[in-house]
C-alpha positions, 0 to 999 in steps of 0.5 A: 322263154314263154310263161315268165312274168315281167321283172321289176327294175332294181331300185335304191331303197330309201334310208330310214326317216326315224330314229329310236334309241333305248336306255335303262332307268336306273337308281329309281326309288320306291316312290319313283316306281309307285308314281310310274305305276299309278300314272301308267294305270290311270292313263292306260284305263283312259286309253282303253276307254278311248279305243273302245269309243274309236272302234264304236265309231268305225268308218263314221269317224271324222275330225269332229269325233276326234276332237270330242274324244280329246275334250272328254279326256282332257279334264282327267289328264291334261291336254297333251296327255289327251292328244297322245292318247287319241293319236295312239288310239287312231294309229292302233285302229289303223293298224288293226284295219290293215291287218284285217285287210291282209287276213281277208286277202289270205282267206280269199287266196285259200278259198280260190286254191281249194275251189280249183283243186276240188274241181280237178279229178283225183290224182291229176298232176299240176303244173308250175302255175297251178296245183293239181287235184288231191291224191285220195278221196279221203283228202278231197273230203277233208279239204271240202270241209276245210273249204266250208270253214274258210268260206264262213270265215271269209264271209265274217271278215267281209262283213267286218271290213264293210262295217269298219269293225276291227278286233283289238286286244290291248296288251296283245292277243298272244299274251291274253291267250297265254293265260290258259297255258301258264304251265307251257309258258312257265309262268305263274298266275301272279307273274302273268298278271303283272306282265298283263297289267304292265303291257296295258299301261300307257306311258308315252308322249309325243314331242313338240318342237319349240317347247323346252327340251322338245317335250312338255309331258315327258321331259329329259334334260341334256344331263339326263334328268327325267320329269313327268307332267302328272295327270290332274287326279295325281297332282298330290304326288308332285315334287316339283313346280307346275304339277311335275314329278322328277325322278331320282335316277338319271339316264344316258343314251349310249347309242346316238347320244350326241345326236339326241343331246343336240336335239334336246339342246335345240328344243326339237321334238323328241317322243318318249315311252317308258316301259316296265320289264316285269321279268327282270324288274327293270324300267326302260325309256325309249326316245324317238324322233324324225329326221330327214332321210339321207339323199339316195345315191343314183343307181349308177353312182352306187354301182361304180365300185361293184356290188355285193349280192346277198341271198337270204336263207333260213340259217345264213346270208350267202354273199358274193362280191362282183366287179363293175362288169358283173364278174364274181371276184374273191371267194364267197362269204357266209354269215350264219345266224340262229333263228331259234329261241326268243325274239330278242335272241333272234334279233341279236343274231340277225344284227350280228350277221348284218354287222359282219356283212357291212364290215366286209363290204366296207373293207372291200370298198364296195358302196352297194349291197343288192338284196331280194325284195321278198314278200311271202304273204301269199306263200304261207298258206297251207292250201297252196303247199298242201302237206309241205309243212316243213317248207311252210315253216321255213318260209314263215321263219325267214325274217324278210321284213326285219332283215330289210328294216335292219339292213337299211337302218344299219347301212345308212350309218355306214354310207352303203346303199341298199339296192332291192331287186326282183327275186324271180328265178334268181336261185334257179338261174343262178344255179343253172349258169353259175354253180357248175362253172365256179365249182372246182376240186378245191372250191365248192359253190353252193346253190345259194352262192350262185343265187347271190351272183344272180342277185348282184348281176340283176342289180347291175342290169346284166343278164343272169347267164354267163354268155351267149354261146356261138353255134356249135360248129363255130365255137372257136376264134375263127369267127369270133365269140359273141359275149354279153360281158360287155356293158349294156350300152356297148354297141354290137355286144351281141354280134359276132366279133371279127378281128383282123389277122390269123388265129394268133390275132397278130398283125395282118399279113402283107397281101403282095407278100402272100401272092408271090412265091416265097422262100421257105424258112426251113433249112432243107428248103433254103435256096442256094444262089450258087450253081452246082458244078460236077468236078471231073474225075481225077486222073491218076497214073 
């Protein structure tokens, strides 16, 4: 088949190397909340000043400039607070730099597509590889104006990329723009202001191994007592020795609590972040730490008990179990979710669907789940899909990155291996080779179910089609069937299988017996060994 791109080999996805758990800070007094606000506002102002200095340095930044920034912040906070601020600033600048590159590549793809379509005659049809021309002169003129706009944006982004200029909004650009749309966001100005200030606070500290409870700045003991090392200008608020403030409330991590307690008791590094939810009026603390990634199983060992192929869709996960030979077993499963509403609701829906999927895989005894390695970065531009607005919204709404991260993290706890496969042609070939044969009067196989079978077979190294059909004139057992259901290393799996014996595939006939004349086994044809004698006529008087 010509024109098909080369497929990437399936691979085992490595497990997560970090852990993050969150719990609520309860039973806080008014003094505790006031201290947390003052510390967050003071350190947030220092973080904003440091981010401005880092953006001003651009590509000329080096280790010396980093040390100079830290020395400037140390008298106004502490050495460890200054280190946490400068590290967070560096990570934020690097993230903005990567986002600039992604936006630059998106603009280049849009400009390239527009130039190609504008150069074609009006009404010319496209192909599978390239789109055709525009349908009317009016649309052509609108896209020509769109091309000039994108070229101007592309020129600005290239200039910023060359100079190392990044654009960062502390608190988030979306929240900043929400200030001009308060009625649509159902917020008052005071509510928006409180949320904006809380997002710009800085209350996070990196862990340090060997120090008491793994963190010298934000310290949490194994029994849940929280204490904060106050910055130098806020020492008068300390209620404990060495300029520390101890909160009245205690915390408890319900998820991974024993693992966190073991790290704290062993004085291993644990990073903390305190966050204030202004809508609910609650305070939360998030603990995170690094851990060695779980050893990945070899691909052959993971597929020893079969595999479950999963096809991601806009409203459900289509899953199908396959045995070690690539044959679908059982009935197809569907795990639905709803991706409308808030981000927390969407995340909860996705986690619930993945939990049911993992429980089903563990019940079946399967140790591997195959998913597509999807990336729609170049598929979301309106220049490529034109007026297919609903399709672009559908592609943009698929939680590919969040699904992959959630599934890998949750599967690591259950001992299930995640296998990533190339997503090319899985839906098309799955529907072509598996949808119709698995559909009967009592069972309907959808296109998504067929795609899940194709994903699972690709993870196992099998071809997506069911079998290689013999010539039309010899589709019987006379010459044997050529079949590809055997393992890839089976000798002669694509050759004609010749079996001895007649069509019944019984024991081969005796050669001597076939050459000699044989007595029929029917009643009429049985020979008699006696001779027939005609009796004489009876003589009567």
